C-alpha positions in Angstrom: -0.1 0.0 0.0 1.2 3.6 -0.6 0.1 6.7 0.4 0.3 9.9 -1.4 2.0 13.0 1.0 2.2 15.5 -1.5 0.9 15.6 -5.0 2.4 18.6 -6.8 5.9 17.2 -5.4 4.9 13.6 -6.2 5.8 12.6 -2.7 4.6 8.8 -2.0 5.2 7.1 1.3 4.3 3.3 1.9 5.5 -0.4 1.9 4.0 -0.3 -1.6 6.5 2.5 -3.4 8.7 -0.2 -4.7 5.9 -1.6 -6.7 4.8 1.8 -7.7 8.3 2.3 -8.9 8.4 -0.3 -11.5 5.0 1.0 -12.8 6.8 4.6 -13.2 9.8 3.2 -15.0 7.3 1.4 -17.4 5.1 4.2 -17.9 7.8 6.5 -18.3 9.5 4.3 -20.8 13.2 5.4 -19.7 15.7 4.3 -22.4 18.2 3.4 -19.4 17.9 3.1 -15.9 20.7 4.2 -13.7 20.9 3.4 -9.6 23.3 6.0 -7.3 24.1 4.8 -4.0 26.7 4.2 -1.7 28.5 1.5 -0.3 26.3 1.3 3.1 23.3 1.6 0.7 24.7 -0.9 -2.1 25.4 -3.2 1.1 22.0 -2.8 3.1 19.3 -1.3 1.1 19.9 -2.6 -2.4 19.0 -6.0 -1.9 15.6 -4.7 -0.7 15.1 -2.7 -4.0 17.0 -4.9 -6.6 13.9 -7.5 -7.0 11.6 -4.6 -8.2 13.8 -3.4 -11.1 15.3 -5.4 -14.5 17.8 -3.9 -16.9 19.8 -1.4 -14.4 23.3 0.1 -14.1 24.4 0.7 -10.7 27.1 3.6 -9.6 28.5 3.0 -6.4 30.2 5.6 -4.6 32.1 5.9 -1.2 29.8 7.3 1.7 30.0 10.3 3.6 29.9 14.1 3.2 33.4 14.4 2.3 32.8 12.7 -1.0 30.0 15.3 -2.3 32.3 17.1 -4.5 32.8 17.9 -8.0 35.5 15.4 -8.4 32.8 12.7 -7.2 30.2 14.2 -9.5 32.7 14.1 -12.6 32.9 10.1 -11.8 29.2 9.6 -12.0 28.8 11.7 -15.1 31.8 9.3 -16.6 29.7 6.1 -15.5 26.7 7.8 -17.2 28.6 8.9 -20.6 30.3 5.4 -20.9 26.9 3.8 -20.7 25.4 6.2 -23.4 23.0 7.5 -21.1 20.7 9.9 -23.3 18.2 12.7 -22.1 15.4 9.8 -21.9 17.6 8.0 -19.1 16.5 8.4 -15.0 18.9 8.3 -12.4 17.4 6.7 -9.3 18.9 8.3 -6.0 19.2 5.5 -3.3 20.5 6.9 -0.3 20.5 9.9 2.2 20.9 13.1 2.0 24.4 13.0 0.1 23.2 11.0 -2.7 20.0 13.1 -2.9 21.9 16.3 -3.2 24.7 14.9 -5.1 22.7 12.6 -7.3 20.0 15.4 -7.9 22.7 17.6 -9.0 24.4 15.4 -11.4 21.1 14.3 -13.1 20.1 17.9 -13.8 23.2 19.2 -15.0 24.1 15.8 -17.4 23.1 16.8 -20.8 21.0 19.7 -19.4 18.9 17.6 -17.5 17.5 13.8 -17.0 14.9 12.9 -14.8 15.7 11.6 -11.3 14.0 9.6 -9.0 14.8 9.9 -4.8 14.4 6.7 -3.0 15.8 8.0 0.3 16.9 5.2 3.0 17.6 7.5 5.7 15.4 9.4 8.3 17.2 12.5 7.3 16.7 11.9 3.7 13.4 11.1 4.2 12.2 14.3 6.2 14.7 16.9 4.6 17.2 16.2 1.8 15.4 14.3 -0.8 12.3 16.9 -0.7 12.5 20.7 -1.9 14.6 20.2 -5.0 17.9 21.6 -3.6 20.6 20.1 -5.0 24.6 20.6 -4.8 28.1 19.9 -4.2 30.1 21.6 -1.7 33.4 23.5 -2.8 36.6 24.4 -0.8 35.0 22.9 2.1 32.0 25.5 1.8 28.8 23.3 2.1 26.4 23.2 -1.1 27.8 26.4 -2.7 27.7 24.9 -6.5 24.0 23.5 -7.0 20.7 24.3 -8.6 17.1 23.9 -7.4 15.4 21.1 -9.5 12.7 18.8 -8.1 12.8 14.9 -8.7 10.5 13.4 -10.9 9.4 11.3 -7.6 10.2 11.0 -3.9 9.2 7.5 -2.5 9.7 6.9 0.9 9.8 3.0 1.7 10.0 3.2 5.8 11.2 -0.2 6.0 14.5 1.4 5.1 14.6 2.6 8.6 15.2 -0.8 9.8 18.6 -0.8 8.3 20.3 2.1 10.3 22.1 2.2 13.4 20.6 4.3 16.3 23.3 7.2 15.6 21.8 7.6 12.0 18.1 7.6 13.5 19.3 10.8 15.7 21.1 12.1 12.8 17.4 12.5 11.1 15.7 13.6 14.1 17.7 16.8 14.1 15.6 17.9 10.9 12.7 16.2 12.0 12.6 18.2 15.2 13.9 21.6 13.2 10.5 21.3 11.4 8.8 21.4 14.4 10.8 24.1 16.0 9.8 26.2 13.3 6.2 25.5 12.7 4.8 23.5 15.3 4.7 23.7 18.8 2.4 20.7 19.5 4.9 18.6 17.7 7.9 19.6 19.4 6.3 18.8 23.0 5.2 15.4 21.7 8.9 14.9 20.2 10.2 16.5 23.8 8.2 14.1 25.9 9.2 10.6 23.9 12.7 9.5 25.1 12.8 6.8 22.6 10.5 6.4 19.7 9.4 3.5 18.2 9.6 2.0 14.6 5.7 2.0 14.3 6.0 5.9 15.3 8.2 7.1 12.6 5.9 6.7 9.5 3.4 9.1 11.1 6.2 11.2 12.1 7.7 11.5 8.7 4.1 12.2 7.3 3.9 15.3 9.8 7.5 16.6 9.0 7.3 16.3 5.4 3.9 18.1 5.0 5.6 20.8 7.2 8.4 21.3 4.5 6.3 20.7 1.6 4.4 23.5 2.6 7.0 25.8 2.9 8.7 24.9 -0.1 5.4 25.1 -2.2 5.0 28.6 -0.8 8.7 29.8 -1.6 10.4 27.3 -3.6 13.5 29.6 -4.7 14.4 30.4 -0.7 13.4 34.1 -1.3 11.1 34.6 1.8 9.0 31.7 4.1 11.7 29.0 3.1 14.8 30.7 4.4 12.8 29.4 8.0 14.3 25.8 7.2 17.7 27.5 7.9 17.0 27.3 11.4 20.2 25.9 13.2 22.3 25.7 9.9 24.1 28.8 9.9 26.3 27.9 12.7 25.7 24.2 12.2 27.1 24.3 8.8 30.3 26.1 10.1 30.7 23.3 12.6 29.9 20.7 10.1 32.7 22.2 7.7 35.3 22.6 10.2 34.6 18.7 11.7 35.1 17.5 8.0 38.7 19.4 7.8 39.8 18.2 11.2 38.2 15.5 12.6 39.0 12.0 11.9 35.5 10.9 12.2 33.2 14.1 11.1 30.1 14.9 12.5 26.9 14.0 10.7 25.0 16.7 9.4 22.0 16.2 11.9 24.8 16.1 15.1 26.4 19.5 13.7 22.9 21.4 13.2 21.7 20.0 16.7 24.7 22.3 17.8 23.8 24.9 15.7 20.1 25.0 16.7 21.0 25.2 20.2 23.5 28.0 19.9 21.0 29.9 17.5 18.2 29.5 20.1 20.6 31.3 22.6 21.0 34.2 20.0 17.1 34.0 19.6 17.0 34.7 23.1 19.2 37.9 23.5 17.7 38.9 20.0 14.2 38.0 19.7 13.4 37.9 23.3 12.8 33.5 23.0 11.9 32.8 26.8 14.8 31.2 29.2 12.5 28.1 29.6 12.2 27.6 25.8 16.1 28.0 25.7 16.1 25.7 28.2 13.8 23.1 26.6 15.5 23.3 23.4 19.0 23.0 25.0 17.7 19.7 27.2 16.1 18.3 23.8 19.2 18.0 21.9 21.8 17.5 24.8 19.8 14.5 26.2 19.7 12.8 22.1 23.2 13.8 21.2 26.4 13.4 22.5 28.6 16.3 23.5 31.3 17.8 21.3 33.9 17.9 22.9 36.7 19.5 20.7 37.3 23.2 21.3 35.9 25.7 18.4 38.0 27.7 16.6 35.9 30.9 16.9 37.6 32.8 13.8 37.5 29.7 11.3 34.0 29.4 12.2 33.1 32.8 11.6 35.2 32.5 8.3 32.8 30.0 7.4 29.5 31.7 8.5 31.0 35.0 6.4 31.3 32.4 3.1 27.5 31.0 3.8 25.5 31.3 0.7 22.6 32.8 2.9 24.4 35.7 3.3 23.4 38.8 2.1 25.7 42.6 1.9 28.1 40.6 3.6 26.4 40.3 6.8 25.9 36.9 8.4 22.3 36.0 7.9 20.2 33.9 10.4 17.0 32.5 11.3 15.9 32.9 14.6 12.8 31.9 16.9 10.3 34.4 18.6 9.1 31.4 19.9 8.9 27.5 19.5 6.7 27.7 16.3 7.1 31.0 15.4 10.4 31.6 13.3 12.1 35.5 12.1 14.0 35.1 9.0 16.9 37.6 7.9 18.3 38.6 11.1 21.9 39.6 11.3 24.2 39.1 14.8 27.5 40.6 15.3 30.4 38.4 15.9 30.5 38.9 19.9 26.8 37.3 20.2 27.6 34.3 17.6 30.7 33.6 20.0 29.3 33.7 23.1 26.4 31.3 22.1 29.5 29.0 21.1 30.4 29.2 24.3 27.4 28.5 25.8 27.3 25.2 24.1 30.9 24.6 25.1 30.2 25.4 28.5 26.9 22.7 28.6 27.4 19.8 31.1 
């Protein structure tokens, strides 16, 4: 059985989506079917998908944000070209956020655009990365600075892929899922906050609610001129921390881990600038501290500020934030001086 979540963006959820994928491929009469995945999804998720496909070509890349680069994109384009992909070919992106971003980027650029279908296998991919049409690669350690807006032909969400994930990868996705609640739905955040351990049976419902929030925002503002900027809460500082971790750490922070730190810091800034209440700052801080291990390395403030100054969301050379007036009520396009940003980072580092 499959259930449509959003008609315009062709988002479907349920165990029946793999049968539906077979129908899509037949109906569209694609000349060739390519499946992009990383070595983890090849091992754990490809055996679930492969019985639903015939006449396919697989492309397998290393896993991790550090491989979301133009060099890796060239390898994907080379595989497409060497296997004679034409403009009637389709690329299926089987994986998490890196695969969605990178695969969509490669499809949108190849021969001026071929169809791509996102089949997310992680919670992060299901509720965030696969939806909204943001495609891109990292460049010179800066996150997603080269890319396009282009929506996938379909987004097919098969919840059983979540059973293949370790606990830390589920927490990674919870960061973005809870962010949607923080910027839009106080009741949903209260529910998440009150639940210490979420069983697998609850995730389809949570995925449904989270996707509804993001899809509604993207529909109103597809090119991030206004309300879509609310989705950036936690990302100005979070992306800087993630970039620094990729550069310096043997095992880099996952995206969700870095964004969780960013949301704590940006909630602190929200209290200073937008008068977020002390009780809500405490609630947000406690929520992420209970679910994510403390990052133990000392921040290099100047390096992080350098990353933030080169953030693609900035305007007129000023570091741009989305902050919270209260949980469920965001404020976009807020600028903040360096001293307060450093204070927020110190606030995180001084937490027990």
